[in-house]
C-alpha positions, 0 to 999 in steps of 0.5 A, spaced: 422 845 521 423 849 516 418 852 511 417 851 504 412 853 498 410 846 499 409 846 506 401 845 508 397 850 512 396 845 517 404 844 518 405 851 519 400 852 523 403 847 528 410 852 528 410 856 533 409 862 530 405 860 524 398 863 526 401 869 528 406 870 521 401 868 517 395 872 521 401 878 519 401 877 512 394 877 510 393 870 509 384 869 508 384 862 509 385 863 517 378 865 517 375 860 512 370 856 514 371 851 507 379 852 508 378 849 515 376 842 511 382 843 507 388 846 510 391 839 510 392 840 503 392 847 501 400 849 501 402 856 503 405 857 495 399 856 492 395 861 497 400 867 496 400 866 489 392 866 489 391 872 493 398 876 491 401 875 497 409 876 498 411 868 499 419 871 500 417 875 507 413 870 509 418 863 508 423 869 511 419 870 517 417 863 519 424 861 518 429 866 521 429 862 528 430 855 524 437 857 522 
């Protein structure tokens, strides 16, 4: 699976390294009770923009094994 800015957190968490990479970059939604109800709708691009995270690095790391 190729991860892009429109991938949802739910999709990314199915990725073998998804949880580790998101935690590494400080994605706050992993521990948020409200996010657990919306995780299928939250897109990594939107989350990264809202929290000032480096989307390019997150996507690069998640996709390094997909190439």
